[in-house]
C-alpha positions in Angstrom: 84.6 -21.2 17.1 81.7 -22.8 15.8 81.0 -23.8 12.2 80.0 -20.9 10.3 78.0 -21.3 6.8 78.1 -18.8 4.0 75.3 -16.6 5.4 77.1 -16.1 8.7 74.8 -18.0 10.6 76.4 -20.5 13.1 76.2 -24.1 12.5 73.6 -24.7 15.2 71.4 -21.8 13.8 71.5 -23.5 10.3 70.6 -27.0 11.7 67.6 -25.4 13.6 66.4 -23.7 10.7 66.9 -26.8 8.6 65.1 -29.0 11.1 62.0 -26.7 11.1 61.9 -26.9 7.4 62.1 -30.6 7.3 59.2 -30.6 9.8 57.0 -28.6 7.6 57.8 -30.1 4.3 58.5 -33.7 5.0 55.8 -35.7 6.4 58.2 -38.7 7.2 60.2 -36.6 9.5 57.1 -35.4 11.5 55.9 -38.7 11.8 59.3 -40.0 13.0 59.3 -37.4 15.7 55.8 -38.5 16.9 56.7 -42.1 16.7 60.1 -41.7 18.6 58.9 -39.5 21.3 59.0 -41.9 24.4 56.1 -40.0 26.4 54.3 -38.8 23.3 53.3 -35.4 22.3 50.3 -33.1 22.6 49.6 -29.6 21.1 46.9 -27.1 22.3 45.7 -24.5 19.7 44.9 -21.6 22.1 42.9 -19.8 19.3 40.5 -22.8 18.7 40.9 -24.8 22.0 41.5 -27.9 20.1 43.9 -30.3 21.4 46.0 -32.8 19.5 47.3 -36.0 21.3 49.8 -38.4 19.5 48.9 -42.2 19.8 51.8 -42.7 22.0 50.8 -40.0 24.6 47.2 -41.8 24.5 48.8 -45.0 25.1 51.0 -43.8 27.8 48.6 -41.4 29.7 45.2 -42.4 28.8 45.4 -46.1 29.8 47.4 -44.9 32.9 44.6 -42.5 33.9 41.8 -45.1 33.2 43.6 -47.8 35.4 43.9 -45.3 38.2 40.2 -44.4 38.1 39.1 -48.0 37.7 41.7 -49.4 40.1 
């Protein structure tokens, strides 16, 4: 009973596809997600073993772990 677009996908599928497209093509959307994530974000590339931590993740977890170690 959900919304159907002209391609027969449900509204939910359309919104998910549109969201992924915006993340890939609009840097402001990606930055908004990074900035608005309360706990921060991290990403591990398993093919290269490189890790990305958002600044919010570093603020939240790195300062906490340093405080615990030095406490």
